[in-house]
VOPAGU-2260 file (C-alpha; in pm, 1 decimal, decimal comma):
REM VOPAGU-2260
SITE   aa  ch    i         X         Y         Z
SITE  MET   A    0       5,4      -3,2      -0,7
SITE  THR   A    1     144,3     331,4    -102,7
SITE  HIS   A    2      34,7     676,8       7,7
SITE  GLU   A    3     -68,1     936,0    -246,3
SITE  SER   A    4     -75,5    1291,9    -137,7
SITE  PRO   A    5    -320,0    1543,0    -285,3
SITE  PRO   A    6    -165,9    1794,7    -523,8
SITE  GLY   A    7      21,8    2063,0    -340,4
SITE  GLU   A    8      -2,0    1883,0      -7,8
SITE  LYS   A    9     298,9    1736,4     171,7
SITE  PRO   A   10     285,7    1369,0     262,2
SITE  THR   A   11     188,4    1314,6     618,7
SITE  ILE   A   12     401,4    1102,9     850,7
SITE  VAL   A   13     141,4     889,0    1014,9
SITE  PRO   A   14     -21,0     741,6     690,6
SITE  GLN   A   15     318,8     681,7     538,9
SITE  PHE   A   16     434,7     496,2     837,7
SITE  VAL   A   17     109,0     282,5     861,9
SITE  SER   A   18     142,9     192,6     487,8
SITE  LEU   A   19     515,7      94,1     513,6
SITE  THR   A   20     485,9    -104,3     840,1
SITE  PHE   A   21     149,3    -273,8     767,5
SITE  GLY   A   22     278,8    -630,2     805,4
SITE  LEU   A   23     425,6    -546,2    1137,0
SITE  TRP   A   24     145,1    -348,3    1307,3
SITE  PHE   A   25    -152,9    -559,0    1199,6
SITE  PRO   A   26     -54,6    -853,2    1455,7
SITE  PHE   A   27     -21,4    -579,8    1713,2
SITE  PHE   A   28    -357,3    -427,0    1627,7
SITE  ARG   A   29    -505,7    -784,3    1666,6
SITE  TRP   A   30    -359,0    -816,7    2009,8
SITE  MET   A   31    -493,8    -471,4    2109,2
SITE  ALA   A   32    -838,5    -561,5    1973,9
SITE  ARG   A   33    -848,7    -856,0    2201,1
SITE  THR   A   34    -694,1    -690,7    2502,7
SITE  LEU   A   35    -777,4    -321,7    2533,0
SITE  PRO   A   36   -1116,0    -148,6    2564,4
SITE  PRO   A   37   -1274,3    -129,7    2219,3
SITE  VAL   A   38   -1306,6     250,8    2243,3
SITE  TRP   A   39    -925,7     288,4    2291,1
SITE  VAL   A   40    -858,1      69,6    1982,8
SITE  ALA   A   41   -1106,7     261,3    1783,4
SITE  ARG   A   42    -938,2     590,7    1852,5
SITE  LEU   A   43    -595,8     450,8    1754,2
SITE  ALA   A   44    -744,1     310,0    1426,4
SITE  GLU   A   45    -898,1     646,1    1353,1
SITE  ALA   A   46    -564,3     827,0    1388,6
SITE  THR   A   47    -377,1     573,3    1198,3
SITE  ALA   A   48    -542,4     321,2     953,0
SITE  GLU   A   49    -846,8     535,1     892,3
SITE  ARG   A   50    -649,2     844,1     826,7
SITE  ALA   A   51    -410,6     651,0     593,7
SITE  ILE   A   52    -707,0     528,9     393,2
SITE  TRP   A   53    -884,3     855,3     358,0
SITE  GLU   A   54    -573,2    1049,3     266,1
SITE  ARG   A   55    -500,5     820,0     -23,2
SITE  ASP   A   56    -629,3    1003,2    -326,3
SITE  SER   A   57    -737,8     702,0    -544,9
SITE  VAL   A   58    -915,6     537,4    -252,1
SITE  ARG   A   59   -1095,2     849,8    -143,7
SITE  GLU   A   60   -1207,8     941,3    -478,1
SITE  ALA   A   61   -1348,9     602,3    -549,9
SITE  ILE   A   62   -1540,0     611,0    -217,3
SITE  LEU   A   63   -1697,5     939,4    -304,4
SITE  ASP   A   64   -1805,5     826,8    -654,2
SITE  ASN   A   65   -1968,6     512,7    -504,8
SITE  TYR   A   66   -2164,4     704,0    -248,9
SITE  ALA   A   67   -2273,7     971,2    -492,2
SITE  ALA   A   68   -2448,9     682,6    -675,0
SITE  VAL   A   69   -2571,9     513,8    -360,4
SITE  LEU   A   70   -2722,5     851,4    -214,3
SITE  GLU   A   71   -2831,8     981,7    -548,9
SITE  LEU   A   72   -2652,3    1301,9    -464,5
SITE  PRO   A   73   -2383,4    1530,6    -630,1
SITE  ARG   A   74   -2035,1    1403,0    -566,2
SITE  ASN   A   75   -1944,7    1714,2    -378,6
SITE  ALA   A   76   -2248,2    1681,8    -136,1
SITE  ARG   A   77   -2162,7    1706,8     226,3
SITE  ALA   A   78   -2362,5    1383,2     286,3
SITE  VAL   A   79   -2153,9    1188,5      44,4
SITE  GLU   A   80   -1832,6    1264,6     231,5
SITE  VAL   A   81   -1985,8    1205,0     577,1
SITE  THR   A   82   -2111,0     869,7     468,1
SITE  GLY   A   83   -1785,8     777,9     302,2
SITE  ARG   A   84   -1590,3     874,3     614,8
SITE  GLU   A   85   -1842,9     683,9     825,7
SITE  MET   A   86   -1783,2     378,4     610,8
SITE  VAL   A   87   -1406,1     379,2     671,2
SITE  SER   A   88   -1461,4     423,6    1039,1
SITE  ARG   A   89   -1706,7     138,5    1052,7
SITE  HIS   A   90   -1483,5     -76,7     855,3
SITE  SER   A   91   -1208,1     -53,8    1120,0
SITE  ARG   A   92   -1463,8    -133,1    1388,3
SITE  LEU   A   93   -1571,7    -442,1    1198,0
SITE  TRP   A   94   -1210,4    -568,9    1224,0
SITE  ILE   A   95   -1195,6    -479,5    1586,0
SITE  ASP   A   96   -1506,6    -678,1    1673,4
SITE  LEU   A   97   -1402,4    -975,2    1454,2
SITE  LEU   A   98   -1063,2   -1003,2    1617,9
SITE  ARG   A   99   -1200,8    -929,1    1964,6
SITE  TYR   A  100   -1477,6   -1176,5    1974,4
SITE  SER   A  101   -1331,6   -1464,6    1764,8
SITE  GLY   A  102   -1202,6   -1747,3    1987,9
SITE  ARG   A  103   -1313,6   -1615,1    2328,9
SITE  ARG   A  104   -1501,5   -1833,2    2550,6
SITE  ASP   A  105   -1619,4   -1551,0    2795,1
SITE  VAL   A  106   -1823,9   -1388,9    2513,5
SITE  ASP   A  107   -2208,7   -1435,6    2517,4
SITE  PRO   A  108   -2323,4   -1396,9    2149,2
SITE  ALA   A  109   -2667,0   -1302,5    2271,7
SITE  ARG   A  110   -2529,4    -993,2    2443,4
SITE  LEU   A  111   -2398,8    -874,6    2100,7
SITE  LEU   A  112   -2728,6    -910,9    1925,5
SITE  TYR   A  113   -2980,1    -634,8    1881,9
SITE  ALA   A  114   -3219,7    -865,6    1704,7
SITE  ARG   A  115   -3250,9   -1179,1    1504,1
SITE  ASN   A  116   -3473,0   -1222,7    1200,6
SITE  GLY   A  117   -3536,9   -1542,4    1006,1
SITE  ASP   A  118   -3314,7   -1787,2    1193,0
SITE  GLU   A  119   -3575,4   -2038,6    1173,5
SITE  ARG   A  120   -3552,0   -2056,4     797,2
SITE  LEU   A  121   -3203,2   -2182,9     815,5
SITE  VAL   A  122   -3307,0   -2446,9    1074,1
SITE  VAL   A  123   -3580,8   -2575,8     843,4
SITE  ALA   A  124   -3336,2   -2584,4     544,3
SITE  SER   A  125   -3091,2   -2780,5     755,6
SITE  ARG   A  126   -3359,0   -3059,8     800,2
SITE  GLU   A  127   -3390,0   -3088,6     427,7
SITE  GLY   A  128   -3035,6   -3207,7     408,7
SITE  LYS   A  129   -2925,8   -3033,8      89,8
SITE  GLY   A  130   -2734,4   -2743,7     260,9
SITE  ALA   A  131   -2796,0   -2383,4     210,1
SITE  ILE   A  132   -2629,4   -2100,4      20,1
SITE  LEU   A  133   -2605,7   -1794,2     251,3
SITE  LEU   A  134   -2561,2   -1522,7       4,1
SITE  THR   A  135   -2439,0   -1201,6     151,8
SITE  ALA   A  136   -2239,8    -902,6      46,4
SITE  HIS   A  137   -1965,5    -684,1     174,4
SITE  VAL   A  138   -2226,5    -528,0     392,4
SITE  GLY   A  139   -2218,8    -514,1     765,4
SITE  ASN   A  140   -2001,6    -753,8     974,6
SITE  PHE   A  141   -2036,9   -1053,3     744,9
SITE  GLU   A  142   -1732,5   -1219,5     891,1
SITE  LEU   A  143   -1882,8   -1217,2    1242,3
SITE  GLY   A  144   -2192,8   -1386,4    1133,6
SITE  GLY   A  145   -2047,1   -1727,9    1201,9
SITE  LEU   A  146   -2034,1   -1644,3    1572,5
SITE  PHE   A  147   -2417,5   -1612,6    1568,6
SITE  LEU   A  148   -2492,4   -1880,1    1325,5
SITE  THR   A  149   -2302,8   -2162,1    1492,0
SITE  GLN   A  150   -2508,2   -2100,8    1796,1
SITE  LEU   A  151   -2802,6   -2243,1    1611,9
SITE  GLY   A  152   -2620,1   -2560,0    1577,7
SITE  LEU   A  153   -2544,0   -2519,3    1219,2
SITE  LYS   A  154   -2223,8   -2610,3    1028,4
SITE  ILE   A  155   -2099,2   -2313,1     856,2
SITE  ALA   A  156   -1825,2   -2271,1     574,1
SITE  ALA   A  157   -1732,2   -1937,9     408,0
SITE  VAL   A  158   -1623,9   -1902,9      46,0
SITE  TYR   A  159   -1375,1   -1640,6      -8,5
SITE  VAL   A  160   -1112,5   -1503,9    -243,8
SITE  PRO   A  161    -773,8   -1470,9     -50,8
SITE  ASP   A  162    -672,0   -1118,6      35,8
SITE  PRO   A  163    -379,7    -982,6    -145,4
SITE  SER   A  164    -206,7    -922,4     197,1
SITE  PRO   A  165    -103,1   -1257,6     337,9
SITE  VAL   A  166     -82,1   -1092,6     686,5
SITE  ILE   A  167    -457,0    -999,2     676,5
SITE  GLU   A  168    -564,5   -1323,2     520,9
SITE  GLN   A  169    -386,6   -1533,1     787,2
SITE  HIS   A  170    -544,5   -1339,5    1071,2
SITE  ARG   A  171    -886,7   -1346,0     903,3
SITE  GLU   A  172    -852,5   -1734,8     850,0
SITE  ASP   A  173    -752,9   -1763,8    1213,9
SITE  ALA   A  174   -1057,3   -1572,1    1319,5
SITE  ARG   A  175   -1284,7   -1775,1    1106,1
SITE  ARG   A  176   -1148,8   -2105,9    1245,3
SITE  MET   A  177   -1196,7   -1979,8    1599,4
SITE  LEU   A  178   -1554,8   -1888,6    1526,6
SITE  GLY   A  179   -1606,6   -2245,1    1398,1
SITE  VAL   A  180   -1631,2   -2146,5    1034,3
SITE  ARG   A  181   -1459,1   -2355,1     763,4
SITE  GLY   A  182   -1292,4   -2151,2     500,3
SITE  LEU   A  183   -1316,5   -2237,6     135,1
SITE  PRO   A  184   -1068,2   -2043,2     -78,9
SITE  ILE   A  185   -1153,4   -2007,8    -441,5
SITE  ASP   A  186    -996,9   -1866,1    -757,5
SITE  THR   A  187   -1092,1   -1840,1   -1117,5
SITE  SER   A  188   -1050,8   -2213,8   -1194,3
SITE  PRO   A  189   -1339,5   -2373,6   -1364,3
SITE  PHE   A  190   -1317,4   -2639,1   -1089,9
SITE  ALA   A  191   -1333,4   -2387,8    -804,5
SITE  PHE   A  192   -1691,6   -2480,2    -733,8
SITE  LEU   A  193   -1618,3   -2839,6    -644,4
SITE  PRO   A  194   -1530,1   -2785,2    -275,4
SITE  VAL   A  195   -1838,0   -2566,5    -229,9
SITE  ARG   A  196   -2053,5   -2836,3    -384,8
SITE  LYS   A  197   -1907,3   -3100,7    -155,4
SITE  ALA   A  198   -1975,5   -2872,5     144,8
SITE  LEU   A  199   -2337,0   -2855,6      42,5
SITE  GLU   A  200   -2355,0   -3228,3       6,2
SITE  GLU   A  201   -2238,2   -3252,0     363,0
SITE  ASN   A  202   -2531,1   -3022,9     458,4
SITE  LEU   A  203   -2324,1   -2710,6     545,6
SITE  CYS   A  204   -2456,9   -2364,4     523,6
SITE  VAL   A  205   -2209,8   -2206,8     274,9
SITE  ALA   A  206   -2171,4   -1825,0     293,3
SITE  ILE   A  207   -2092,6   -1660,5     -36,9
SITE  GLN   A  208   -2033,0   -1289,1    -127,5
SITE  GLY   A  209   -2273,0   -1184,8    -407,3
SITE  ASP   A  210   -2169,3    -836,1    -476,9
SITE  ARG   A  211   -1839,2    -876,1    -659,0
SITE  ASP   A  212   -1804,7   -1042,0    -998,3
SITE  VAL   A  213   -1446,3   -1158,9    -943,4
SITE  SER   A  214   -1432,8   -1401,3   -1245,5
SITE  GLY   A  215   -1576,6   -1139,6   -1483,6
SITE  THR   A  216   -1837,4   -1395,5   -1597,7
SITE  GLY   A  217   -2152,2   -1263,6   -1420,9
SITE  ARG   A  218   -2451,5   -1087,0   -1571,9
SITE  ARG   A  219   -2540,1    -714,6   -1562,2
SITE  MET   A  220   -2822,7    -597,0   -1351,9
SITE  PRO   A  221   -2976,6    -267,6   -1260,5
SITE  PHE   A  222   -2822,5    -138,3    -941,6
SITE  PHE   A  223   -2874,1     221,0    -793,8
SITE  GLY   A  224   -2981,4     350,7   -1132,4
SITE  ARG   A  225   -2691,8     206,0   -1313,2
SITE  THR   A  226   -2583,3    -136,0   -1421,7
SITE  ALA   A  227   -2316,3    -357,6   -1272,0
SITE  SER   A  228   -2217,9    -719,4   -1319,7
SITE  PHE   A  229   -2295,8    -973,2   -1045,6
SITE  PRO   A  230   -2181,8   -1335,2   -1013,1
SITE  VAL   A  231   -2435,6   -1606,5   -1136,1
SITE  GLY   A  232   -2223,0   -1890,8    -991,3
SITE  PRO   A  233   -2418,7   -1917,5    -653,6
SITE  PHE   A  234   -2744,0   -1953,7    -848,6
SITE  ARG   A  235   -2619,4   -2216,8   -1094,9
SITE  LEU   A  236   -2483,3   -2412,0    -788,5
SITE  ALA   A  237   -2825,5   -2393,4    -627,3
SITE  GLN   A  238   -2984,9   -2513,0    -949,4
SITE  VAL   A  239   -2775,4   -2827,1    -970,4
SITE  SER   A  240   -2758,6   -2901,5    -603,4
SITE  GLY   A  241   -3110,7   -2824,8    -491,7
SITE  ALA   A  242   -2980,6   -2601,2    -195,9
SITE  PRO   A  243   -3202,2   -2295,4    -127,6
SITE  VAL   A  244   -3040,0   -1957,9    -149,2
SITE  PHE   A  245   -3099,3   -1714,6     151,3
SITE  PRO   A  246   -2988,3   -1357,3     131,5
SITE  VAL   A  247   -2817,3   -1306,3     476,2
SITE  PHE   A  248   -2689,9    -987,2     635,3
SITE  VAL   A  249   -2520,7    -910,2     972,8
SITE  LEU   A  250   -2588,5    -537,5    1025,2
SITE  GLN   A  251   -2461,8    -312,9    1308,5
SITE  GLU   A  252   -2702,7     -91,2    1487,8
SITE  ASP   A  253   -2602,6     252,7    1639,1
SITE  ASP   A  254   -2557,8      95,9    1992,8
SITE  GLY   A  255   -2281,0    -133,6    1842,4
SITE  ARG   A  256   -2492,4    -450,5    1857,6
SITE  TYR   A  257   -2591,3    -654,5    1558,3
SITE  ARG   A  258   -2911,7    -734,8    1370,8
SITE  THR   A  259   -2901,4   -1071,2    1175,0
SITE  VAL   A  260   -3133,5   -1092,0     885,9
SITE  VAL   A  261   -3214,2   -1417,4     691,2
SITE  GLU   A  262   -3450,0   -1341,2     405,5
SITE  GLU   A  263   -3696,2   -1577,5     247,6
SITE  ALA   A  264   -3524,1   -1856,6      44,2
SITE  ILE   A  265   -3478,2   -1804,6    -331,5
SITE  ARG   A  266   -3538,0   -2145,7    -504,4
SITE  VAL   A  267   -3375,2   -2211,6    -844,0
SITE  PRO   A  268   -3562,9   -2473,3   -1042,3
SITE  ASN   A  269   -3337,5   -2748,7   -1188,8
SITE  ALA   A  270   -3451,5   -2680,5   -1553,5
SITE  ARG   A  271   -3245,3   -2699,3   -1866,2
SITE  GLY   A  272   -3180,5   -2469,0   -2167,9
SITE  GLU   A  273   -3350,5   -2133,1   -2193,2
SITE  GLN   A  274   -3594,3   -2207,8   -1912,7
SITE  GLY   A  275   -3313,1   -2285,5   -1670,7
SITE  GLU   A  276   -3100,6   -1982,6   -1765,2
SITE  ALA   A  277   -3418,3   -1768,8   -1713,2
SITE  ALA   A  278   -3460,0   -1908,3   -1366,4
SITE  VAL   A  279   -3095,1   -1828,9   -1277,4
SITE  ILE   A  280   -3138,7   -1471,0   -1407,4
SITE  ALA   A  281   -3451,4   -1431,0   -1217,9
SITE  ALA   A  282   -3300,6   -1552,8    -892,8
SITE  LEU   A  283   -3003,3   -1316,4    -942,9
SITE  ALA   A  284   -3236,4   -1019,8    -991,2
SITE  HIS   A  285   -3416,8   -1094,7    -676,3
SITE  PHE   A  286   -3095,3   -1104,4    -482,8
SITE  VAL   A  287   -2965,3    -782,7    -628,4
SITE  ALA   A  288   -3286,4    -605,4    -548,7
SITE  THR   A  289   -3272,3    -737,0    -194,1
SITE  MET   A  290   -2904,7    -619,3    -166,1
SITE  GLU   A  291   -2989,0    -278,8    -292,4
SITE  ARG   A  292   -3269,8    -237,7     -35,3
SITE  THR   A  293   -3036,5    -332,7     237,7
SITE  ILE   A  294   -2756,9     -93,9     139,9
SITE  ARG   A  295   -3010,8     190,0     108,9
SITE  ALA   A  296   -3115,0     121,3     478,5
SITE  TYR   A  297   -2744,6      90,6     596,7
SITE  PRO   A  298   -2534,7     281,8     335,4
SITE  ALA   A  299   -2224,1     334,4     544,0
SITE  GLN   A  300   -2192,9     -42,6     596,0
SITE  TRP   A  301   -2123,0    -131,9     231,5
SITE  TYR   A  302   -1754,4    -171,3     251,4
SITE  LEU   A  303   -1596,5     -86,0     -84,9
SITE  PHE   A  304   -1250,6     104,1    -150,8
SITE  THR   A  305   -1258,5      86,0    -534,2
SITE  ARG   A  306   -1501,1     228,2    -801,5
SITE  PHE   A  307   -1785,2     -12,1    -831,8
SITE  TRP   A  308   -1942,6     109,0   -1147,5
SITE  ASP   A  309   -1770,1      90,6   -1477,4
SITE  ASP   A  310   -1918,5     434,6   -1576,1
SITE  ALA   A  311   -1830,2     603,6   -1256,1
SITE  SER   A  312   -1689,6     945,0   -1340,4
């Protein structure tokens, strides 16, 4: 990570130091998150990591472009910058909570919950024995969701694309394991779906991110007045496996507690040809509409640091 200073502005020492020593301070950050009061860690994150992110031109400009579209406001509107800064702040708090609560036996998940909505849908699906696809997005504290779902007696796996930083990925994988979540790394290989299919056959609930078309093979859908490409893989997998797709979100309320939301199942008929493809596209459109509605309600909890839309100015 390199620091880019705005024109005419001298580089600031703190962001440069954070960028250059990232691999060293992140393990220390994890120790602090698990040891010190959260408010102390949050203040340190605000003065270092959050400041480094916001002062990086390319990242800040991308955030502002994205939120101009989400809020349907001019890019220079005050609300756009306020929401963008809040997103950066909430992102660091997401990490603080994940690192703080993973692997601790003295944490009562019920005390972290504001409300639970739709849990019974996953329990019913588990009885069907075909597993379930928990389709979420980079919205809310999706990584911490395993802490709440395992309390229902469900077996959870999380599909993920490894982070470019091996330091971050190692700590995130450790956190998943301590939460009782099996990690399923994927790449662009045509056989990447096989471990996911196997997990469904073992009746696991498999969490997948549905807001990033990593492979570039998705379908374009209307999204906040524009169009963007979204992955169709989860719906094709549901079609061949018979597993239901549940839009799932773990959203943070203003008091710091979480609301878990499990929407109605999306069923994808196992049809062939044009009929089967139409069923996949209809299921994708349903999920994208649900995701847009959720982001509208919690805009500062959609974590994205690059431009999302191809036509963003």
